[in-house]
N, C-alpha and C positions, 0 to 999 in steps of 0.2 A: 553359515549363518542361518538362523531360523527364519522361515518365511513369516512367522507371526511376531508382531510387535505388541506386547501386552503390558509393558511397564513404562514408568517414567523415572527419571532421576530427580531427586529433590535436594537442593542445597540451601541451607539457612546461613547466610553470611554473618548474621549477628552472633550465632552460637558456634559456627564452624562445623556444624553437623551436616553429613551427607547420608543419603539413604536411597534405596530402590523401593518403589512401591507399585503394586499392580493397579492398572486402570480397570475400574469396574466394567464388566462385559457389556452392560447395557449402555454405558457411556461410549464405548467403542462402536457399538451397533448404531446408536442414535446420533453420534457426533463425529465419528470416524477418526479424525486426527486434525492436525493443523488448526485452521480457524475454528472449526466446530468444537474440538476438544478444548482449545484454549478458552473459548467463550464459556464453556461449561465450568472449567476450573475458576475463571474469574468470578462468575456469578455465584459459585458455591463458597468461595473463600474470602472475597472482599466485602467489607461492610460498606454501606452507603457513605459517601463522603470521604473515603480513604484518600489520603494525600498521594498523588501520583509519584511524587519524589520522596515520599516517606518510606521507612523500612517495611511497612505492612503491605506495600504494593507488590504484586506478583509480576515477574518477568518470565515469560515462557518462550523458549526456543524449541519449536516443534516441527516434526516432519509428519509425513503420512504413512499409511501402512504399505504403500508401494514405492516409497522413496528409494532411489538408487536403481530401480528396475525400469522406470518409465522412459520413453523416448524424450528427447529434448534435454534441457538443462535441469539438473537436480536443484531443488529449491528447499528452503526452510521458511517457517513463519515465525516472526517475533510478535507475540501477543501480550498486551499489557493494558493498563489504564493510562490514557494519554495525558501527559502534562500540558499539551497544547489545547485540547478540547475538553478535558475532564470526563471523557466518555470512552467507549470501547475502541481499541486500536489493534489492528492486525496489519503487519507489513511484511514484505517478502523479499528474499534475495537468493541468488543462485551462485554458481561457481565452485571453485575448489573447496572452500570451507563447507559448503552444503554437502558436497560429495563425501568429504572426510567426516563430517558430523554424523551422517547416516552410518558409515562404517564403524565409527567409534561408539555409537549408542548401542550397538548390538541389537538386543530384543526390546529396546526402549523406543518410545515415540517422541521423547524429548526431554528437555531439562527445565525444571521449575525452580526459580531463584526467588527467595524472599530474604528479608533482613537487609542489613547494611554493615559492611566491614569497617573497622576502625581505621585501617590503612589500606592503600590500594592493593588489590589482589587480582589474580586471574583464576579461572576454573579450567582445569585440564580434564578432558574426557578421553578415556581409553578403555577398551575391552568391556564396554557396558558399565563402567564405573566413573565416578567423578571425584576429583580431589581439589582442594583449595591450596594455592601457592601464593606467596608474596609476589608483588609485581614492582619492578623498578622502572617501568615504562611510562609512568604518569608524566604527562607533559609532551610525550611523543605524538606525532601525527600518525594517521592510519598506515601510511607506507612504512614509516620507521618502525612501528610496532610489529607489523607483519614480518619485516626483515629479520627480526630477532628469532623467528621460528621457521627457518627455511624448509624444514622437513615436516611441517604440520599445516593444517588449515587454521586460519586465525580470523575471528570476528572481534572487533574492538570498538572503543570510542576514541575519537580524536579530541582535540582541545575543546571543541564546541560541546561535546557530551560531558566532559569533565566539568565544564562551567554550567551545565544543565540548561543549555539553550533548548527552547521548547520544541524545536523541530530538528534536533540533533539526531543523527542516524546511528545505527549499528553498521559499521563499515567492515567489509570482509575483503580478503584477497588484496590487501594493500590499498583499498579504496576503489577497486574496480566494480564492486557490487555493494549495494546498500539496502538494508531494511530501512526505508527512507522516511515515509511521511508520519507525522504525528508525535515524534519525539521519543521513540523507544531508546535512543541513545542517551537522552537525558535521564531516563529511569535507570539505565545501566550505570551512568556516571554518578548518580546520587547514591547508588549502592557501593560506590568505590570499586566497582568491578571494571577493570581496565580491559580485560580480554577474556574470551573463551577460546581455548586451544583444543582442536580435535586432532588426535595423534594418529589414528588408524587410517589405512587406505579405504577407498570405497568398497562396498560389498561385491562379492562375485555374483553375477546374475545367473540363476539356474537356466538350463538350456530351454525349457519350455517358455519361460518368461522372456528370454533373449529373443526367441522367435517372434513373440508378440511385439516386443519392442521394435525389432527391425521392420516388421510388417507395418506398424503404425507410423514409424518415422518415415518410411518410404511413401506411405499414403499422404502424410503431411507435406512432403516435398512436392507432391503433385497437386496439392490443394491450393486454391488461390491465395489463402493466407500464407501458406508456406512459400509460395513463389514471391509474394510481396516481401516476406521477411528475408529471404535469400537475396533479393535484389537491393533492398535498402534498409532493412531492420527498422527500428522505430524512428531513426533520424528522418525518414521520409515523411513523417507526419507533419513536419513544418511545411513542406511543399503542398501536401494535400490540404491542410487547414487553410493555407493562404489561397489556394485555388478555389475552394468552395465557400470562402467568405466567413470563416469562423475563427481565424487566427487573431487573438487579442494582441495588441501591440502598444508599446510605450505606456505602460501602466494602465491598460484597459481604456485608453482614450480613443482607440480605433480598432477596426476589424480588418486587418490587412497590413502587410509590411512590404515596402518597396524593395528591401534588401533580402527578401526570403530566399531568392535563388542563390545568393552568395553564402548562405549558411545552411543550405539544405543538403540533400543526398548527393548531388553532383560534387559539391565541395568535399564531402566526406569520402566519396570514391576516389577523388583526385589525390587526397592526402593520406589515405589509410595505408598502413603497412601490412594489414592482414585483418582477419576476423577472429573473434573468440571462438574456441571450440573446433577450429578447422586447422589442421596441419597439412603438410605436404602429402601424407598418406591418405588424407581424407578427400582430396580434390576429386570431384566427380562422383563421390559416393552419395547416392540419393538417400541413404539412411542417416547422413550427417546433417544436423540442424545448426546452421551458422549462427553465431552470436553477434555482438556489437562490433563496431569498427575500432581498430586499434590505431590511435593517432599519437605520433611522437611529438613531444614538446620539450622545451629547454629544461623543464622541471621533471621530466620523466613521461612515461606513457600514460595516456588518458583514454578511457573508453566512454565517450559521451553517448547518452541515450537521447531519445526524442525530446525529453523535457529540457535539455540544455539549449538547443537552438530556439525552442519555443519561448522559454521563460527567461533565460539569460541573454538570448539573442533578440528576437522580436520584442519580447516584453520589456527589454531595457534599451531598445533602439540600437543595438550593436549589430552591424552588418559585416563584421570581419570574422570569418570562421575560425581562424587561428586564435583570436582573442576570446571567442565564445568557448572554445575547447579549453583554453588556459583558465578561464573563470570556472569552468566545470571542474578542472583539476584542483583548483584552490578549495572549492566546496568538498570535493572527494577527500582530500587529505585532512581537512579540518573536521570532517564528519558532519556536514550540514546538508540537509535536503535542498536540492537545487530549486525546486518549486517554491519552497518556503523562503529561501534566501533571495531568489529573484523577485518575488512579490514584496518582500520586506524592503529591498533596495528601491523598487519601483514606487512603493508608498512613500519612502523618504524623499525621492526626487519630486514627486507630485506635491507632497506636503511642503517641501522647500519652495516650490514654485508658487504655492498658495499662501506663503508666509506663516504656515502653521509651525514649522520648525526651521532652524538654521541648518541648511544642507547645501553645500556648493556643488554636489554631483548633479549632472544633467544627463538626459537621455543621449545615448551614443558615446558616453564617456566610460569606456571599459576600464581605464586605469582607476578612475574614481570609484566605480562599482567594486572593483577588486579590493581596494583599501577599505571600503565600507563593509564588505563581507568579512574581511579579517577582523575588523573592529567588532562586528556582531559576535563572532566566535569568541573573542576575548572579553566581551561585555564592556569594553571601554575603548575610547578613541585615542590614538597616539597624539602627542601634543601638536603635531603639524597638520592634523586633519581637522579643518575648521567646521566642525559640526556642533550642534547642541551637545554638551557633555553627557547628558542623560540618554541621548538618542540610541547609541549602540545597545545599551542594556535593555531599553524598552523594546527595540526591534528583535532582540534575542528571544523575547517572550511572544513574538508574533505580531502580526498586523493589528489585530484587535487590541492587544495590550498597548501598543504604541498609540493607537487612536484614543484609547481610554485615558492615556496620560496627557496627550497633547491636543486631541481633536482630530478631525479629518476622517471620520468613519465612512464618509461618502466616497472616498477616493479609490479604494481597491477592495473588491468583493471577497467575502469569506462565507463559509457555511460551517456552523458549529466551531467557529474560530480558526478553521483551516483554510488557508488561501487556495483559491481556485487554480487548477491547471489552465493552460492558455487557450482552451477551446471556449469561445465566447458564446454563451447560450442566447444572447440577444438575437442571434441568427438561427437558432434551433431550440424551440421551447422544450423539447424532450430532453435536451441536455440539462436544462435548468431543473427539470424534475429529477433526473438522475443525481445531480449534485445535491439537491435539497434533501432527498430522502436517504442518501448514503449513510451507512451506520458509523463510519469513522470521520465524517466531515467531507468536504468537497473532494470527490474522487472521480477520475475519468475511467476507472477500471471496473467498478462494481457493475455498471451497465454502460454500454458504449453507443448511445444513439448518435454521437458525433460521427460514427462511421457510416451511418445509413441515412439519417434524417435530412441532411443537406441535399442529398441526391434523390430523395423520395418524391412521390407525387405531391403537388401542393394541396390536394384535397385529402391528405392522409388524416384519419380521424383521431380524436383524443383517445378513443378506446384502443386504437392500434398502438399509440405511444405508451399508454399505461401497460398494456399487455407485454410489450417488448421490455420495458424497464423491469417489471416484476419478474418476468421469466428469466432475464439475464441475471438479476440479483440472486435469484434462487439457484440457478445453475452454477454460477461462480462460487456460491457458498459451498456447494459440493466439491467442485474442482479445487478450491483452495483448502478444503479439509483433506483432500487427497494430496494437496500441495504439488500439483502438476506444473510443468512449464506452462505459463499463461496462454501463449498462443497455440502451442501444440495441443493442449488439452481441449480448447474450445473448437479446434478444427477437426479433431479426430473422434472424440468420444460422444457420439450421439446418444449413447446409452449411459452417459455420466460415469463411466468407468465400471459398469456392472460386470463386464466380462473379465476385466482385470481383477476386481475384488473377488469374484468367484474362483479365480485361479489360485488365490491364497486363502481360500475358505474363510473370508471375512464375514462377520456376523451382520454387516450392513445389508448384505444381499441374501441373508438367510431368512426368507419370508416366513418359514415355519416357526422361526424363533419368535415371531410377533404374535403367534397364537391364532393364525388364520389358516386353516387347513384347505380352504377352498381356492387359494390363489394359484395362479399358473406361473409359467416360466417368465413371462413378460412383466410380472409384478415386481420383480427386483428393481427394474428401472423406475416404476412408479414409486416404490419405496424410497429410492434415492432422491426422486423429485421432492417427495415430502420431507426427506432429510434436509434438503437445501432450504425449504421454507421454514422448517423447525429452527435451523441454525440462525437464519435471518431474524426470525421472531425472537429468539433468545438474546441476540445482541440488542434488539429493540427494548427488551425487558431490562437488560443491564443499563442501557442509557436512560430509560424511564425512571429507574430507581435512583439515578443521579440527577433527576430533575428535568430531563429532556422531554419535550412534547411537541405539539404542532408548531408552537412558536419558533422552535429551533429548525423547522423545515421551511421557514419563510424564505421568500426570495430576497437575496441580499440587495440592500438599497442601491448600490451603484448600477445594478442591472435593471432597475425599474426606470431609469432615465436614459435618454438617447446618448450614444457615444458622441465624442466630439466630431467624428466624421459623418454624423447624421444617421447612423444605424439606430433604428428606434429601440426603445426599451421594451422589455417583456411586459405584456399586458397582465397586470396584477390580478384582475378579476378572472381572466381566462386561466391563469396559473392556479388560482385558488380552486377553481372547478376541477382542474386536472388533478390537484392534490386530493380533493374529495373522491374522485374516481379511483385514485391509487389506494386510498384507505379502504374504500369499498371492496376493491379487488383482493385486498389482504384480509378482509374480515375484521378490520379495526374500526374503532369509533371515531367521532369527530375531533377528539383531541389527538388522534394519531396513535392510540394505544390499543394493544390487543384486547380482545374480549374473552370472557370465560369460555364461550363456545369454540373460539379459535384455539385457545390453549388446550382444551379438551381434545379437539381433533388432532392436534399435533403432539399429544403426549406430554404437554408441559404443565398440566394442571397441578401435578404433584411437585413440580420444580419451583414454580413461582412462589415467592415468599410474601409475607404481609407488608413488607416495606415497599413493595413495588406497586405503583398505581396502575390500574387497568380501566378500560372503558366497559360499561355494562352492556352496551349493545352496539352492533356495527352500524356504520352509515348505510342507509337504504340505497342500493344501487340506482333505484329509480330517481331518488333525490339528486344523486350525483350527476345523473344524465339530464336533469330537467332543463338546464340552461344552455345545452349545446345546440 
């Protein structure tokens, strides 16, 4: 297999046409792959106001130039316009499908899908080519769909995606992995694309890259992040969040959960039958990166991530680990994002308590929560579920849609219509800034101040908070364009992958290609840092063209008020000053939009179109500092 990936596969489901096309070299240089390349295609090909579930929307399943070679879990990116937020969306998943997708794509960086089929179809990828086949799996859940292709990797939509639930996932490996947040599954379902099937095995890793992989995997195993992942994976986050006081519980009414110990890492260790990615031959191998816990249930094996005990456990007041895992399994098979589903159920419970809607489910009622999740995926309630008949359909479109229909906008926080993960920023204002400025809506992965701020010195300055958020957003934009394993990438690559990219002669680190003969060897790292900022700014331009500005970076109303347990709300004035600092650090104006000088510096002046609003001048950093 060629080391260089220079093409994409394109499929138009309306016409049935498939094609291979070359990715422009400057796009590969400036946007790399994954998130960056997907953002560039979206900005280039979508008109403002494109319906996310219409045939004109683009769904891209993309890998990076080093996919299949890197240590950790191989991943792919699903990039599209979100039906939940109306803005840019990138979501990621790993596992067997990602491995096989890389092998099946050959010298291609991904699959671009437009149009909509008249009847359900699947796309099969093999030998660097794509073909469209009829699908008879419509109506099947994620596990049932994958079982039809035992010798291939499968990414599909479940019933929730078929019914275009706005936070439906693209589920792979039978529901073990999900491109989860923001509704890429709804886009796929609207196109009547039931599944993408990758037929080929993963690529063979060249000897020199295998040596790099083993070196960095071993280094990760000795890194504190690697040790943390090996010990407890992301399930341990519920224990951590509860201990430091940022765990949102029972529909954001409190910060802390008495049952956290019963649904955390000790419960997972007690019940797990093994770990993803680790077999008998791998035990004790320090180059092996363990994955999630495998938990057996009556409905099959489930691999719960940290979001399950946080959002389906603490968030719904459920302190029974087995029931939390079973709830996660229901979401996995239906193809629903667990964070979106958990927050939707939490909103319904609180709205029922407040008399806003008829909903008999209460906190701690796992059976009622499960039935409501199933109703959301079906967009209708069964006759014996005594809820408002319009409630499941409204909840399928997200918390904001339900609040718009019934009232109750003050109950559960969202950013850009995306429900928040369960880290409560009322106890860590830097988390609020990371949520508010995230390009895809509330996200705990774009930047992760929840990992450090609760344990930091109390005198930590606003400048420190802003620097960390901006730096992490830029760095992860590069890593997610390489599409690296999320944890391995951030722990190992201080050079943002420059050494790896040089090993495959990638133009992103060819500084001479940028026309500056004076640069030295370290400048490839600086160039990649600029690449991260460029990609982040491009997603901001895409969102700005869709009407997003400072108003959409506002602090959600529920976080401005104290929690029921007395945790004070975030200071609105202090947050606004923090937002000004953030815009100043990015060279954006007071509306939160890039300026001509910033666009010119990042090489985006010739990319931005006339339909995209920009600010004329940046916020003066001295103004942003004046009230501190």
